[in-house]
Structures are given as C-alpha cells and as structure tokens.
MIPA-677312 format. One record per atom (N, C-alpha, C): residue in three letters; z, y, x. Coordinates in steps of 0.05 Angstrom, whole numbers, plus 5000, padded with zeros to 4 digits. Layout:
BEGIN
ALAZYX
...
// end
This chain:
BEGIN
MET396564117397
MET395164407402
MET396664567424
SER397964407443
SER398164527466
SER395764537484
ALA394064317482
ALA392164277501
ALA389764677487
GLY390064647476
GLY389064967464
GLY389865227481
THR392265197484
THR393865487497
THR392765507523
SER393765787539
SER393365857563
SER394965667580
GLN397065597577
GLN398765437591
GLN398965217592
GLY396865037563
GLY395864807572
GLY398664537570
PRO398464357582
PRO400464177578
PRO402864257598
LYS403064477600
LYS405964587613
LYS408064637580
LEU406664607561
LEU408664667532
LEU410164487540
LEU409064267542
LEU410764077535
LEU413664037541
ASN414564227554
ASN417464217560
ASN417364547548
GLY415864637529
GLY417665017526
GLY416265127533
PHE416065387514
PHE414765587521
PHE415865727556
LYS413665837569
LYS416366067591
LYS417566187589
HIS419366247596
HIS420866527591
HIS420966667617
PHE419866947608
PHE419067127623
PHE421967297629
THR421867317650
THR423967477660
THR423667867663
ARG424867957675
ARG423368267692
ARG423068197710
PHE422267937725
PHE420867977751
PHE418167927746
ASP417267837713
ASP415467727724
ASP412667947707
LYS413568177699
LYS411768387689
LYS412268527693
GLY410368857696
GLY410869097708
GLY410769107729
LEU412669367733
LEU413969367770
LEU416269127777
GLY417768947763
GLY418668837768
GLY417968657780
ALA414768587776
ALA413468247788
ALA412968477819
GLN412768727824
GLN411868717843
GLN414468827871
LEU417268707861
LEU419168797874
LEU419468527893
PRO420168647926
PRO420068407942
PRO422068197945
GLU421567967949
GLU422867737960
GLU426367837966
ALA426568067983
ALA429067987986
ALA430768227969
TYR429068387952
TYR430868467927
TYR431168187906
ARG429868037903
ARG430467777883
ARG431867657891
LYS433067627916
LYS435267427931
LYS437667637919
PHE438267797935
PHE440567947926
PHE441167877890
TRP438167937871
TRP439167927848
TRP440767727836
ARG439767477842
ARG439567107843
ARG442567137855
GLU443667207877
GLU446467277879
GLU448467257869
TRP447567677854
TRP449567757841
TRP449367677813
LYS446467637809
LYS446967477769
LYS446667267757
ASN445267167776
ASN444666767771
ASN447166637781
ALA447566687805
ALA450066487816
ALA452466477798
LYS453766277804
LYS456066207785
LYS458766267795
PRO459366547793
PRO461566577806
PRO464066447808
THR466366527825
THR468366317817
THR470766337792
ALA472366177793
ALA473166127771
ALA476266367771
VAL475966607755
VAL479266737759
VAL480066677741
HIS480166737708
HIS481466607688
HIS481466377679
TYR480366177691
TYR481765877675
TYR481065717706
ILE482665427699
ILE482465307717
ILE479365067720
PRO477765097741
PRO475564777725
PRO476864647738
LYS475064447708
LYS476764147719
LYS474363917729
GLU475063867755
GLU472763657757
GLU472063377753
GLY469763357757
GLY468263037739
GLY467063027714
THR467562907697
THR464962907675
THR466162867656
TRP468062667669
TRP469962497638
TRP472662557644
GLU474762587613
GLU477362587624
GLU478562437598
ARG481062347600
ARG482862117585
ARG484662167580
ASP485162197551
ASP488162287536
ASP489262227545
GLU491662347554
GLU494862227572
GLU496062157541
PHE495762147510
PHE496762007498
PHE495461777480
THR493861857474
THR491961747454
THR490361527470
GLY489461647495
GLY487961397509
GLY485061447516
LEU483861617492
LEU481361727473
LEU480461937507
VAL477561757519
VAL475661797533
VAL473761937523
LYS473662307537
LYS471862557524
LYS470862617548
PRO469462787540
PRO466862937555
PRO468263217572
ILE468763247599
ILE469863487602
ILE467463707600
GLN468963927588
GLN467164177567
GLN467664387598
ASP466164427616
ASP467764637632
ASP465464927617
VAL466764997598
VAL465665237602
VAL466465477610
PRO465665707627
PRO466765927637
PRO467666117618
ILE469466267613
ILE469866467593
ILE467966757600
PRO467366807576
PRO465367047579
PRO467467307577
LEU466267497603
LEU467567677614
LEU465767887597
ILE467468137599
ILE466068437596
ILE467168617623
ASP464568727618
ASP465368877644
ASP464269087633
VAL466769297625
VAL466769587620
VAL465969767643
PRO465369967639
PRO464670227653
PRO466170207679
GLU468870297669
GLU471270277685
GLU471070097714
SER470269957702
SER470269617722
SER468869737746
ASN466069847746
ASN464369897763
ASN465770127779
ARG468270247770
ARG468470537783
ARG470970407807
GLY471370137803
GLY474170007828
GLY473269847841
ILE474869677844
ILE474169407858
ILE475469167835
TRP475769017809
TRP477868917801
TRP478268577821
GLY477068537842
GLY477668277860
GLY475967957837
GLY473668097817
GLY472767897804
GLY473967867768
GLU475868017765
GLU477668017737
GLU476068217734
ALA475868197698
ALA473468307674
ALA476368337656
VAL475068487635
VAL475468477600
VAL476568147592
ILE477368037576
ILE477267827556
ILE477267917535
LYS475967767520
LYS475467837483
LYS477067567471
GLY477967647453
GLY478167367446
GLY480867377419
PHE482467117413
PHE484167317381
PHE486667097391
GLN488767257380
GLN492167187385
GLN492767117364
LYS494666917363
LYS497166837342
LYS500166957343
ARG500267187335
ARG503267277344
ARG504667137327
ASN504267007297
ASN505366937281
ASN504966607267
GLN507266437268
GLN506266177265
GLN504966157233
TYR506466457215
TYR505066407199
TYR503666657178
LYS502066727200
LYS499966957199
LYS498166867206
ARG495767017204
ARG493466947212
ARG491966987238
ARG490666957259
ARG490167047291
ARG489367267279
VAL489967407306
VAL488367837304
VAL486767757327
PRO484167887324
PRO484068017353
PRO484668147374
HIS484568117397
HIS486268127426
HIS484068177442
PHE484268417471
PHE483268457487
PHE486068447509
TRP484268197529
TRP486168127561
TRP485068357575
VAL487368567584
VAL485068697606
VAL488368727629
PRO485668787653
PRO487768747682
PRO489768847691
LEU491268847695
LEU493669047713
LEU492569227736
LEU491269497730
LEU490869577753
LEU492569797761
ARG491969907786
ARG493270077797
ARG492270167814
ARG492670487827
ARG490770567850
ARG491370497880
SER490770467893
SER491870377916
SER488970467946
ALA489570477961
ALA487470567990
ALA487470418010
VAL485170298019
VAL484170128027
VAL483670238057
TYR482670098078
TYR481670168103
TYR479370088119
SER476370148121
SER474170048135
SER474470068154
ALA474669858178
ALA474169868208
ALA471369998213
VAL469669848193
VAL466569888201
VAL466670258191
LEU466270288175
LEU465970608166
LEU468170818181
ASP470270638194
ASP472970848201
ASP473171078182
GLU474270928155
GLU474871158133
GLU477070998112
TYR478671248107
TYR481571138083
TYR480271158056
MET479870958037
MET479171058009
MET480870957988
SER481171157973
SER482671017950
SER480671007919
MET482170767909
MET480470667889
MET482570587872
VAL482270447851
VAL482270287825
VAL482170037836
VAL484769897840
VAL484569527846
VAL485969467832
THR486669157822
THR487768967821
THR489168797840
GLU491668737827
GLU493268537853
GLU491868297861
ARG490668297851
ARG488167987860
ARG487468127884
THR485968307877
THR484168497901
THR485768527922
ILE488968547921
ILE490668597944
ILE490468327962
ASN491068217944
ASN491767897955
ASN489067777974
LEU486767887967
LEU483767777970
LEU483767837998
ILE484268168002
ILE484368308027
ILE485768198040
PHE487968168026
PHE489368118052
PHE489867738066
GLU488767528040
GLU488567378049
GLU485367268069
SER483967548076
SER480367628089
SER481667738110
HIS483767778122
HIS485167958147
HIS484368208137
GLY482068328122
GLY482268658124
GLY479968688098
PHE479368868097
PHE477869038061
PHE474868898074
ASP474369018104
ASP471268998114
ASP470268638107
HIS472768468122
HIS472268148120
HIS471268008088
TYR473368208068
TYR473468148042
TYR470968208028
LEU469568458036
LEU466968468025
LEU464768248037
LEU465168318060
LEU462468198082
LEU462067808073
LYS464467688076
LYS465367418058
LYS464167478027
THR465167478021
THR465467527990
THR462067547975
PRO461367367957
PRO458767507953
PRO458567567927
ALA456067697920
ALA456367997899
ALA456767827870
CYS457067607869
CYS457267477843
CYS460167457834
ASP461667477859
ASP464967487856
ASP464667737857
LEU464767877874
LEU465468227866
LEU464468337843
ARG462468347831
ARG460868447798
ARG461068737807
SER462568867817
SER464069177817
SER460869217834
ILE458769437819
ILE457469657827
ILE459069787858
LEU461369877860
LEU462370017871
LEU462869887903
ALA463669617891
ALA464069407916
ALA461269367930
LEU459569317912
LEU457069187925
LEU455469387945
LYS455969727938
LYS454769967941
LYS456069997981
LEU458869997972
LEU460969928002
LEU460169648019
LYS458669427996
LYS458569318024
LYS455169338029
ALA453569448019
ALA451469558013
ALA451969708057
LYS453369898043
LYS454070108067
LYS455070028094
ILE456769818094
ILE457669728117
ILE455069518129
LEU453969418120
LEU451669198119
LEU450169478139
GLN448769678130
GLN447169838140
GLN449169938173
SER450270018163
SER452070048196
SER452469898211
LEU453369588211
LEU452669468219
LEU450169378241
SER448369438225
SER445069378235
SER444569578247
SER444969798253
SER444970028254
SER446370058282
GLY448169828288
GLY450269988313
GLY452270088314
CYS453670168286
CYS456570298272
CYS455470598287
PRO453570898285
PRO452570978312
PRO455171278290
ASN457371148273
ASN459371308267
ASN461471298285
LEU461471088309
LEU463371028331
LEU462871138356
LYS459271278361
LYS458371258372
LYS460971478398
ASP462771598396
ASP464571738399
ASP466771568406
GLN467171358410
GLN469471158410
GLN467870878422
PRO467170838451
PRO465370648452
PRO466970418445
ASP470470438458
ASP471370148466
ASP471669978428
LYS471970228414
LYS472370058381
LYS470069988373
GLN467370178381
GLN465070158369
GLN464169738383
ALA464769718407
ALA464769488411
ALA465869268409
TYR468369368408
TYR470569148380
TYR467969098361
VAL469169398335
VAL467569238306
VAL464769048307
LEU462669148328
LEU460769008325
LEU460568588336
LYS462868588351
LYS463168378359
LYS464768178329
GLU467268428322
GLU468468248304
GLU465868238275
TYR465068328270
TYR463268388249
TYR460468428250
GLY460668308276
GLY457368338267
GLY455767968252
LYS458067798266
LYS456667538259
LYS455467528229
TYR455867718211
TYR455167598184
TYR451967748179
LEU452267918195
LEU448768028196
LEU447167748199
GLU447767518212
GLU445267258208
GLU445367268179
GLN446267268160
GLN446067158136
GLN443467388126
TYR443567578150
TYR441767778127
TYR438567918148
THR436867948136
THR434468078153
THR435268378144
ASN433468628156
ASN433368768157
ASN432768878136
GLU430568778122
GLU428368888089
GLU431068718070
GLU432668498074
GLU434768408055
GLU436868658054
ILE438068718072
ILE439568988084
ILE438769198058
GLU435769348066
GLU435369628059
GLU435769588030
TRP434769288014
TRP434769347987
TRP437369177975
TYR439069117995
TYR441968987984
TYR443669207968
GLY444969147946
GLY446669377930
GLY445569507910
LEU443169477901
LEU441069667889
LEU440869527858
THR442469657849
THR440969547808
THR438569517810
PHE437369537782
PHE434869387773
PHE433469637777
ASN434469847762
ASN432770147760
ASN433570277788
GLU435370247804
GLU435170287825
GLU432770237842
ALA432769977840
ALA430269837860
ALA427969877854
ILE427469967825
ILE424269987810
ILE423770267814
ASN425470447825
ASN424970757834
ASN425070697870
LYS426270637879
LYS425570567903
LYS422370417907
LEU422370327896
LEU419070197897
LEU416770407891
LYS417970637862
LYS414770727853
LYS415771027880
ASP417871037897
ASP417471167918
ASP415271077942
GLN415570887941
GLN414970657970
GLN411370687963
ILE410570667942
ILE408170627923
ILE407670907922
LYS407971097921
LYS407371387922
LYS407471507946
ALA409371417959
ALA408171488001
ALA406671338013
GLU404971087997
GLU403070968008
GLU400471028002
ASN400571117981
ASN398771317961
ASN399271487952
PRO399171737968
PRO399271887956
PRO397572097937
VAL398672277925
VAL397272447895
VAL395672667905
VAL392672617901
VAL391272847917
VAL389972977895
PRO390073317893
PRO388973407868
PRO385673427866
HIS384973387846
HIS381573387848
HIS380673657856
LYS381673847860
LYS380274107876
LYS380274047905
ILE382573937911
ILE381473887949
ILE380573837939
GLU379373517938
GLU377673307940
GLU374473377933
PHE374773587910
PHE372373747914
PHE371473887928
ARG373474147950
ARG373074267966
ARG372374137989
LYS373373917994
LYS372873728020
LYS369373668018
GLN369673557983
GLN366273507984
GLN364173737987
LEU364073977980
LEU363174237989
LEU362674318017
ILE365174308025
ILE364574328054
ILE363274138065
GLU363273908061
GLU361873798077
GLU357873788065
GLN358273798050
GLN355473868039
GLN354774228048
LEU355674298055
LEU355174568072
LEU354674518100
LYS355974348112
LYS356174198141
LYS353674128143
ASN352073858122
ASN350173748119
ASN348873928123
ALA347474198106
ALA345674268096
ALA346074608133
LYS347074528146
LYS346574698155
LYS347275018149
LEU348975098133
LEU349275318114
LEU352675278109
THR352875588120
THR356775638114
THR356075938095
GLU358475918078
GLU357876188059
GLU357976428073
GLY357576468095
GLY358576698112
GLY355676708129
ASP354076498131
ASP350476578136
ASP349276608112
GLN349976518090
GLN348576588067
GLN348676888052
ILE352177018062
ILE351977248052
ILE349977338070
LEU350477428095
LEU349577548119
LEU346777368107
LYS344877248103
LYS342277338105
LYS341477358067
SER343477418054
SER343277548030
SER342677798028
GLU344177938050
GLU344678248058
GLU341878278066
LYS341278208091
LYS338978318101
LYS336478188089
LEU336378048071
LEU334377978047
LEU334778188027
GLU336478318018
GLU336778667999
GLU335878838018
ALA336478828049
ALA335379098068
ALA333379158067
VAL331778878071
VAL328078798076
VAL327378918045
ASN327978888022
ASN326378968008
ASN326879347999
ILE329179328000
ILE329579598002
ILE328479788016
ASN328179648039
ASN326279848061
ASN323079888057
GLU322479558042
GLU319579588033
GLU319079798008
SER320779697991
SER321079967965
SER320180277980
SER324180287990
SER322380577997
SER319380698014
SER318580548032
SER317080608055
SER314580598034
SER313880428019
SER311580497995
SER310980687967
TRP314080687966
TRP314480867952
TRP313681227974
PHE315881237999
PHE314581498012
PHE311381558016
SER309881308029
SER307381328020
SER305981398005
LYS306681397982
LYS304781497953
LYS305581777956
MET308781847965
MET308382107954
MET307982287983
ASN306482168010
ASN306882378030
ASN302282408027
PRO302282638025
PRO298982708028
PRO297882688051
PHE298782648078
PHE297682518103
PHE298582288110
GLY299382148089
GLY299881858099
GLY297681688093
ARG296381788083
ARG293381738068
ARG290681788087
LYS289181638089
LYS285681718104
LYS284381798083
HIS283381898069
HIS279582048059
HIS278481958069
GLU276781828055
GLU274381718071
GLU272581958060
SER270582078075
SER268482148082
SER265582048070
// end
C-alpha cells in the first residue's frame, strides 16, 4: 500500500510530520531564522527544577534491583508575565500536593519568587528595571555582568522574549560597532574588545533574524517580498502602455488636438466661402 502513495518507501518509518517551516510562508524563511528557532524551541534546556541523572541504568540501594533511568524533564508553563521579565530559565510548574496524609492530593502551582531589580548593560550603556528571580541574579554574578550572561546563554535557557530581544539588540549594537558609544572612544574600544568575541558565533544575517517570534519573522518576510516586488496599480501600467503607443505612432495628445482644431477651421472656411459665393451676385460669371 505504501508503494502506491506519493512518499513511497519512506512510509515504512511512518508518515512525515509537517512543521510550520514546511508550508506557506514558513517554508520561505531563511536558514538564519531556522537556526535561531532550533536554538530556542528544539534544543534541550538546562535542568533547573530537577537534578538529571547520568547513565542509562541504576541500582536500587535497598532492593538491589536494576531499573532504567527515566530522565524526563518536568513540564514548564510559560505564563505571559514571564516574557516581560527575565526568570533565569524558571517557569511555573503544575502538579499535585498532598498536604495531609489522610486526605487526597490537591492541584498546586509552584511559582518562582519574583523581585524587581536594576541591571546595567555596558554595550547599550543603559540601566534597566525588570522583574527577575534569585537565580537570574546569581547567573549574572557568575557571568561577570549582564551582557556576558545574555550573550553566553542559549535561547532555550533564556526562554523569555524580553531576554531574547535584549540579546538581539546587544548583538546588533556590537556588529555595528557600538554607535551609541561614539562620544566615548575609550569605552567603545573596551566594549568591542570585551564582547566582540561573541560575534564569531553569528553571521550578519543571523543577527538580523535573531530574537524574532514566528509571527514577527513572517511579517519581516512579507515586508521583504513587498519591497522586492512592489504592487503597481493597473492604471499606471495602462498609462505607460498608452504613452508608448503614442510615441510609436509619433502622435501626442497635443498634436491630435491641434490637427483636429485645424481640420475644423478648414471645414468652417470652406463652408463659409461656398455659402458666400452663392449669395454674391458678382462672384459668378454669366455666359453670353
């Protein structure tokens, strides 16, 4: 049966799973954005809410029974508030909690402890106030700065759209030579030397598409297609065709009007002269 389908023998391993990049405008997105998408959505993030176990098998300390290790990540919920702050890879966890041994378990949500703090970006030369977690502050200190933390952390660990936008803005500023620091040449040279090493991981096209959501990437692609193939109204095309036809016939609109006016004047003169000759008795010679 599989031989009679369009995919043929490929169906031996199951049907192909189509993604958002296999149809529509998503199929026209460049590889630069697909690389960012794989880093953001397909890469495995660092374990934050659990301790991963190494290996494939483990032995129970009490029974001695050997069993496989089930290293399954805990499902995380990214609420809208998490995209307006930087939570350091943390998110909301939904589960059950048994608060009394004699009662049934009840649903429970674990939410990170949030706090508002100020961070400083040396590349952007700007202080920013945002909602962070204690883990975010620790990661910034371990990375020796807010810029180092954003630039060295992959998108799957940043998770937040705000963090991705800031990282993209920092990369764009570095790639253009930090124009906001042109009034401070010493600081500009130091920043480019300190953070310029992170540009080796990206090309200019990848930096241009970095940090965009799927809808933003589609809108950016639409704008590029519209700029390359502008829509021209039919009346403008028809007007050009008419002008070309008039040029080929060596006639212009003014010449046509002038000729028509001259023709009308000649016709009027002829009709008036013929009428006057009929009414003038001395204008006709009588034969004897």
